[in-house]
KOLSELUM-626711 format. One record per residue (C-alpha): x, y, z. Coordinates in steps of 0.2 Angstrom, whole numbers. Example, Ala and Ser with C-alpha at 12.3 -4.5 7.8 and 13.67 -1.06 7.14 Angstrom:
BEGIN
REC    xx    yy    zz
REC    62   -22    39
REC    68    -5    36
END
This chain:
BEGIN
REC    xx    yy    zz
REC  1016  -412   471
REC  1012  -400   484
REC  1014  -385   472
REC  1003  -393   459
REC   989  -395   472
REC   990  -377   478
REC   990  -371   460
REC   975  -380   456
REC   965  -373   471
REC   968  -355   468
REC   957  -354   452
REC   943  -363   461
REC   943  -352   476
REC   942  -337   465
REC   928  -344   455
REC   917  -347   470
REC   921  -329   476
REC   916  -321   460
REC   899  -331   461
REC   896  -326   478
REC   900  -308   474
REC   888  -309   459
REC   874  -317   470
REC   876  -303   483
REC   875  -290   470
REC   860  -298   462
REC   851  -299   479
REC   855  -281   484
REC   849  -275   467
REC   833  -285   469
REC   831  -279   486
REC   833  -261   480
REC   820  -264   466
REC   808  -272   478
REC   810  -258   490
REC   807  -246   476
REC   792  -255   470
REC   785  -256   488
REC   788  -237   491
REC   779  -234   474
REC   764  -245   478
REC   762  -237   495
REC   763  -220   488
REC   753  -223   472
REC   735  -217   473
REC   722  -231   469
REC   710  -227   455
REC   692  -222   457
REC   681  -237   460
REC   671  -243   445
REC   661  -258   451
REC   645  -251   445
REC   649  -253   427
REC   633  -262   422
REC   632  -272   406
REC   619  -266   394
REC   606  -274   383
REC   604  -266   366
REC   589  -268   354
REC   590  -271   335
REC   592  -252   333
REC   607  -251   344
REC   598  -243   358
REC   601  -247   376
REC   585  -253   384
REC   590  -263   400
REC   605  -267   411
REC   609  -284   419
REC   610  -277   437
REC   598  -262   441
REC   599  -245   435
REC   600  -239   453
REC   612  -248   465
REC   604  -254   481
REC   619  -252   493
REC   620  -247   511
REC   637  -245   520
REC   639  -253   537
REC   653  -255   549
REC   661  -271   552
REC   654  -272   570
REC   637  -270   563
REC   638  -286   553
REC   634  -303   561
REC   649  -313   566
REC   641  -328   557
REC   642  -318   540
REC   660  -314   543
REC   665  -332   548
REC   654  -340   534
REC   662  -328   521
REC   680  -331   527
REC   677  -350   528
REC   671  -352   510
REC   680  -338   501
REC   697  -335   510
REC   702  -345   525
REC   720  -338   526
REC   714  -320   525
REC   722  -314   541
REC   738  -324   537
REC   742  -319   519
REC   748  -303   512
REC   735  -302   498
REC   740  -318   489
REC   738  -336   494
REC   753  -343   486
REC   750  -361   493
REC   732  -360   487
REC   737  -354   470
REC   749  -368   468
REC   736  -380   474
REC   723  -373   461
REC   736  -375   447
REC   739  -393   451
REC   720  -397   452
REC   717  -388   436
REC   731  -397   427
REC   725  -414   434
REC   707  -410   428
REC   712  -402   412
REC   700  -388   416
REC   698  -373   427
REC   689  -381   442
REC   697  -372   456
REC   702  -354   459
REC   713  -346   472
REC   707  -328   472
REC   708  -320   490
REC   696  -308   497
REC   708  -294   493
REC   710  -299   475
REC   691  -300   473
REC   689  -283   480
REC   702  -276   469
REC   694  -284   454
REC   676  -278   459
REC   682  -260   463
REC   694  -256   449
REC   694  -268   435
REC   683  -276   422
REC   682  -295   422
REC   691  -298   405
REC   703  -313   406
REC   719  -305   400
REC   737  -304   407
REC   736  -285   408
REC   721  -286   419
REC   729  -299   430
REC   745  -288   432
REC   733  -273   437
REC   724  -284   449
REC   740  -289   457
REC   745  -271   458
REC   729  -265   466
REC   728  -280   478
REC   746  -275   485
REC   741  -257   486
REC   725  -262   496
REC   735  -273   508
REC   748  -259   511
REC   736  -245   513
REC   722  -253   523
REC   721  -265   538
REC   714  -282   536
REC   698  -277   545
REC   696  -262   534
REC   698  -273   518
REC   685  -286   525
REC   673  -272   529
REC   675  -265   511
REC   673  -282   504
REC   657  -285   513
REC   650  -268   508
REC   654  -270   490
REC   651  -288   485
REC   636  -292   474
REC   622  -303   481
REC   610  -302   466
REC   594  -292   462
REC   603  -276   463
REC   609  -279   481
REC   627  -273   483
REC   634  -276   501
REC   628  -287   515
REC   616  -274   522
REC   606  -272   506
REC   606  -291   504
REC   600  -294   522
REC   586  -282   519
REC   582  -289   502
REC   581  -307   507
REC   576  -307   525
REC   570  -289   529
REC   582  -287   543
REC   599  -278   546
REC   615  -288   543
REC   619  -288   562
REC   603  -298   566
REC   607  -312   553
REC   608  -330   561
REC   619  -344   556
REC   607  -352   543
REC   603  -335   535
REC   622  -330   535
REC   627  -346   526
REC   614  -343   512
REC   620  -326   509
REC   638  -330   510
REC   635  -343   496
REC   627  -331   483
REC   641  -320   477
REC   649  -336   468
REC   634  -335   456
REC   621  -321   460
REC   608  -329   449
REC   612  -347   450
REC   613  -347   469
REC   598  -335   472
REC   585  -343   483
REC   572  -333   472
REC   578  -341   456
REC   584  -358   461
REC   581  -364   479
REC   589  -381   477
REC   605  -373   471
REC   604  -360   485
REC   602  -374   498
REC   616  -385   490
REC   628  -370   491
REC   622  -366   509
REC   628  -384   514
REC   645  -381   506
REC   647  -365   516
REC   641  -374   533
REC   653  -388   529
REC   667  -376   527
REC   663  -367   543
REC   663  -384   552
REC   680  -388   544
REC   688  -373   551
REC   680  -376   568
REC   669  -361   568
REC   653  -372   571
REC   650  -390   576
REC   642  -403   565
REC   626  -402   575
REC   625  -383   572
REC   628  -386   554
REC   615  -399   552
REC   602  -388   562
REC   606  -373   552
REC   603  -383   536
REC   587  -390   542
REC   580  -372   547
REC   565  -366   538
REC   570  -349   532
REC   558  -335   530
REC   562  -325   514
REC   555  -309   510
REC   543  -308   495
REC   554  -303   481
REC   552  -285   477
REC   558  -283   459
REC   568  -268   455
REC   568  -267   436
REC   576  -249   437
REC   565  -244   422
REC   572  -258   411
REC   561  -263   397
REC   557  -281   391
REC   562  -289   408
REC   557  -307   402
REC   568  -304   386
REC   582  -298   397
REC   582  -314   408
REC   581  -324   392
REC   597  -315   386
REC   605  -318   402
REC   603  -336   401
REC   609  -337   383
REC   625  -326   387
REC   630  -336   402
REC   624  -354   399
REC   625  -355   380
REC   639  -343   375
REC   649  -347   391
REC   652  -329   398
REC   656  -328   416
REC   641  -321   426
REC   652  -309   436
REC   657  -302   419
REC   639  -300   414
REC   634  -292   430
REC   647  -278   431
REC   659  -280   417
REC   652  -266   406
REC   647  -277   392
REC   636  -272   377
REC   624  -285   372
REC   617  -282   354
REC   601  -291   352
REC   587  -294   339
REC   573  -286   350
REC   562  -275   340
REC   555  -262   352
REC   540  -258   341
REC   536  -276   341
REC   539  -278   359
REC   528  -264   364
REC   515  -271   352
REC   516  -287   362
REC   515  -280   379
REC   500  -269   374
REC   491  -283   366
REC   493  -293   382
REC   488  -279   394
REC   473  -275   383
REC   466  -293   385
REC   473  -299   402
REC   475  -283   412
REC   467  -286   429
REC   465  -305   426
REC   467  -314   442
REC   481  -327   440
REC   479  -329   421
REC   496  -331   413
REC   502  -328   395
REC   517  -331   384
REC   520  -322   367
REC   535  -325   356
REC   538  -319   339
REC   552  -324   327
REC   556  -317   310
REC   556  -332   299
REC   567  -325   286
REC   582  -324   298
REC   578  -332   314
REC   578  -315   324
REC   568  -316   340
REC   558  -299   338
REC   547  -299   353
REC   545  -309   369
REC   533  -308   384
REC   535  -322   397
REC   520  -318   408
REC   506  -306   413
REC   516  -296   426
REC   535  -298   429
REC   534  -290   446
REC   523  -304   453
REC   531  -318   443
REC   547  -319   434
REC   544  -337   427
REC   546  -336   408
REC   531  -346   401
REC   538  -344   383
REC   550  -358   387
REC   538  -369   398
REC   538  -387   390
REC   523  -393   401
REC   509  -386   390
REC   499  -396   378
REC   497  -387   361
REC   481  -395   357
REC   475  -392   339
REC   488  -379   336
REC   500  -394   333
REC   489  -401   319
REC   497  -390   305
REC   514  -400   308
REC   504  -416   305
REC   495  -409   289
REC   512  -403   282
REC   519  -421   284
REC   503  -428   275
REC   505  -415   261
REC   524  -417   259
REC   522  -436   258
REC   509  -434   245
REC   499  -447   253
REC   485  -434   255
REC   480  -418   246
REC   468  -404   251
REC   453  -413   244
REC   457  -430   253
REC   440  -435   262
REC   437  -443   278
REC   421  -446   287
REC   419  -435   303
REC   409  -446   314
REC   412  -455   331
REC   426  -467   328
REC   435  -481   337
REC   453  -481   331
REC   463  -497   332
REC   482  -495   333
REC   498  -505   339
REC   493  -520   328
REC   475  -519   335
REC   481  -521   353
REC   475  -504   358
REC   461  -492   354
REC   458  -474   354
REC   441  -465   353
REC   443  -446   351
REC   428  -433   351
REC   425  -417   343
REC   422  -401   353
REC   403  -401   358
REC   401  -418   350
REC   399  -409   333
REC   402  -420   318
REC   403  -414   300
REC   401  -430   290
REC   412  -432   274
REC   424  -417   274
REC   440  -412   265
REC   457  -406   273
REC   452  -388   271
REC   436  -389   281
REC   444  -400   293
REC   458  -387   297
REC   445  -373   298
REC   434  -382   310
REC   448  -391   319
REC   440  -408   317
REC   448  -421   328
REC   442  -436   319
REC   449  -431   302
REC   465  -427   311
REC   468  -444   319
REC   463  -452   302
REC   477  -441   294
REC   490  -446   307
REC   486  -465   305
REC   488  -462   286
REC   505  -453   287
REC   512  -462   302
REC   514  -455   319
REC   533  -458   319
REC   535  -448   303
REC   525  -433   310
REC   536  -434   326
REC   551  -434   315
REC   546  -419   305
REC   541  -409   321
REC   559  -412   327
REC   566  -406   310
REC   555  -390   312
REC   562  -385   329
REC   552  -395   341
REC   565  -401   354
REC   552  -408   366
REC   548  -427   365
REC   533  -430   353
REC   526  -447   358
REC   521  -456   342
REC   503  -462   347
REC   486  -457   339
REC   483  -443   352
REC   498  -434   345
REC   486  -428   331
REC   477  -418   344
REC   493  -410   352
REC   494  -421   368
REC   513  -420   368
REC   518  -404   378
REC   529  -391   369
REC   534  -374   373
REC   528  -358   364
REC   546  -355   358
REC   546  -372   350
REC   529  -368   341
REC   534  -351   335
REC   551  -359   328
REC   541  -373   319
REC   528  -362   311
REC   542  -350   305
REC   548  -365   294
REC   531  -365   285
REC   531  -346   283
REC   549  -347   276
REC   544  -359   262
REC   550  -374   271
REC   567  -368   276
REC   573  -369   294
REC   584  -356   302
REC   589  -358   320
REC   582  -344   331
REC   595  -331   337
REC   593  -317   350
REC   611  -311   353
REC   620  -304   338
REC   636  -297   346
REC   644  -294   362
REC   658  -281   365
REC   667  -275   380
REC   666  -257   386
REC   680  -252   375
REC   671  -259   360
REC   681  -274   357
REC   671  -288   350
REC   670  -303   362
REC   657  -313   352
REC   648  -311   335
REC   635  -323   329
REC   639  -333   314
REC   628  -331   298
REC   613  -341   300
REC   612  -356   289
REC   596  -362   281
REC   590  -380   280
REC   577  -385   268
REC   566  -396   279
REC   551  -398   267
REC   549  -393   249
REC   542  -375   247
REC   527  -381   237
REC   521  -391   252
REC   523  -376   264
REC   513  -365   252
REC   499  -377   250
REC   497  -379   269
REC   498  -360   271
REC   483  -358   259
REC   474  -370   270
REC   478  -361   286
REC   472  -345   279
REC   455  -352   280
REC   456  -353   299
REC   453  -334   299
REC   439  -335   286
REC   420  -338   289
REC   418  -355   297
REC   436  -355   304
REC   440  -355   322
REC   450  -339   321
REC   436  -330   311
REC   431  -319   326
REC   447  -309   325
REC   447  -308   306
REC   442  -290   306
REC   457  -285   316
REC   469  -292   304
REC   470  -283   288
REC   484  -292   280
REC   487  -310   274
REC   489  -322   289
REC   489  -340   292
REC   488  -350   308
REC   479  -362   319
REC   470  -361   336
REC   472  -374   350
REC   462  -377   365
REC   463  -389   379
REC   454  -388   396
REC   469  -379   403
REC   477  -371   388
REC   473  -359   374
REC   484  -356   359
REC   485  -347   343
REC   500  -350   333
REC   501  -341   316
REC   512  -331   304
REC   514  -318   291
REC   528  -317   278
REC   537  -307   291
REC   533  -314   308
REC   529  -331   316
REC   520  -329   333
REC   515  -341   346
REC   502  -335   360
REC   498  -346   375
REC   486  -342   389
REC   482  -352   404
REC   485  -354   423
REC   501  -359   431
REC   493  -373   442
REC   483  -381   428
REC   466  -372   433
REC   452  -376   420
REC   449  -361   408
REC   432  -354   406
REC   424  -350   389
REC   429  -332   390
REC   447  -336   395
REC   450  -349   382
REC   446  -335   369
REC   460  -323   374
REC   474  -330   364
REC   467  -326   347
REC   464  -307   350
REC   481  -305   358
REC   488  -313   342
REC   478  -302   331
REC   481  -286   340
REC   500  -289   341
REC   502  -294   323
REC   493  -279   316
REC   502  -266   328
REC   519  -274   326
REC   517  -273   307
REC   508  -257   305
REC   522  -249   296
REC   525  -264   285
REC   514  -265   269
REC   504  -281   268
REC   512  -295   258
REC   505  -310   251
REC   514  -327   253
REC   524  -330   237
REC   519  -345   227
REC   534  -356   223
REC   537  -367   209
REC   528  -384   210
REC   511  -378   214
REC   496  -379   203
REC   478  -372   205
REC   462  -379   200
REC   443  -377   203
REC   436  -391   213
REC   418  -396   217
REC   418  -397   236
REC   405  -411   237
REC   415  -423   226
REC   433  -417   228
REC   434  -418   209
REC   438  -405   196
REC   424  -393   194
REC   415  -391   178
REC   404  -377   171
REC   389  -386   178
REC   395  -387   196
REC   385  -374   207
REC   398  -372   220
REC   417  -371   215
REC   432  -368   226
REC   449  -363   220
REC   462  -375   228
REC   481  -376   226
REC   490  -393   225
REC   508  -399   224
REC   511  -402   206
REC   506  -420   202
REC   494  -422   216
REC   479  -412   209
REC   463  -422   204
REC   462  -428   186
REC   444  -434   187
REC   430  -422   183
REC   414  -420   193
REC   399  -426   183
REC   386  -425   197
REC   379  -408   191
REC   380  -410   172
REC   362  -416   170
REC   363  -427   155
REC   377  -440   152
REC   393  -431   146
REC   407  -440   138
REC   424  -438   147
REC   432  -430   132
REC   419  -416   132
REC   424  -410   149
REC   438  -397   152
REC   445  -389   167
REC   438  -371   171
REC   451  -357   168
REC   459  -353   184
REC   454  -335   190
REC   454  -329   208
REC   436  -330   214
REC   428  -315   222
REC   432  -314   241
REC   424  -302   254
REC   435  -306   268
REC   446  -290   268
REC   453  -277   257
REC   469  -286   255
REC   461  -299   244
REC   460  -286   230
REC   479  -284   232
REC   482  -303   231
REC   472  -304   215
REC   481  -290   207
REC   498  -297   212
REC   494  -315   206
REC   487  -308   189
END
């Protein structure tokens, strides 16, 4: 029995011995490899820093016209002892509390972040140390790939081995981006507070320490609420680590900060309002990281046409140059493909970066009426010769429980008028009659289909444009009319690549939705052409525009509009004051000449084109006084287009003298009547014949 026991023990002892020898060998080999790796990393030379790789904005022709930082880096190197201790404590508290304890990587923090992200099923928490952030900013792009992560780990380890903690912290505070072209804490202190970094107090330091997480989102110049919310997070973090007391945190948060007036540094960038618009699209709509946009070397290919953009800027400068406080918005969209071709968001980007193109607080006034008239024509409840009496009227609505009494400008009333004259003269009484005939809900629904995303309140005053909308929405909606009733979602970003040319995003082919029938859009277009003819509200700029154009003016006490289109461009122009100041007569007439000058200049290389007539449209000569088919005896005849089936069938008998039998009457042959508006009328007659 004893021999049996011994014989069984020998193999076990040998097995454990071999396992021990294997583990020892494995450990020694690992130690040798690790030692070799550490020696390599210590001796390896770090690559040249490349944190100034600016992402570029390219126009439709592929030319770089702007960058998303500044063309010139605003950076001033300072020593660590010349930086306020509050800045250092605030930065460490909110970015890397274990900075002086870890070796470049916060392992516990990484595991904690993984668990939180798994629980939330999203990347809600990160664990990058200051060393990792510095390595990324100095040597790498912001692409999210495994190879980039491995390089980041390598460079982080090298930084930790080749520099002291204080040196790494000093490098970080001199390199990190604080927005508006300011790299490093010294440039940021001067930009935001006009003082050196060593003089920053607790409240100022907490504001600045919060900006690098999102240089645009947390900028006090762009979003003060976001900046203050972030400041509170920083102060709470400092309180948690014992750097400040609760009383100091509360006092710093309540302190009224004296920011410098923002001195914009566009670095020669063109189209700054368009650049800011693209920034918003790339970050908030397409989901790109803001750090990647700031310094990732991206190439953003856009729809901006620099000829059109220069035409827009020149038109604005010619009419509003030197105006005290008067603001403007101009946006122009190609209705055929949805491309945003030009955008001016204000009079002067240096003094105000607010982009009025997207302001949803302005009443469009009568410029909204075409959407309502389109609903009327499309429903076939009305035609261009439908007549209402333009006179002071008290309208009853909501089952006669409410009343509405609009007035015409200057208390001028025209008596019985048709749609063509009502549009040209911008008659309000006719407009409200139209809305009540069609239905306010139907008009609001059509506006939404055409691209109006703002709420349109379905009340009688909607006919007069009392529901606020943005110029961008108006240009988008009018593009539907120009494009024969087809809606194409506006697009500004066509493609995004990294610095190596790899495509990171590419816009899908734009789909067209037939919102209204082409015939209805064409009939309305012919009516809107009358706005620029004798008697129309846009007649004063008719001599400037030497091509077919349709549109509508709109004027309230605080807003002046002209929204119009050609076959190639749909353009909205708004003029007004930011604080709702009442417009004078001269100021209220600025939108129309801006529109006219822009349209002609932007299309000067494009031959004039008439609006193509689709199927489903018929033309007939009409007696304007009766709205019936004109006969040879009628002294005044107008050629009017109708949706097929809605044209008049009765003949005018008021001018035939003696009694005429109905069977003796016949419609006049349709020929283009002579026009003296401009030379393109001859081209239009030649084309149609």
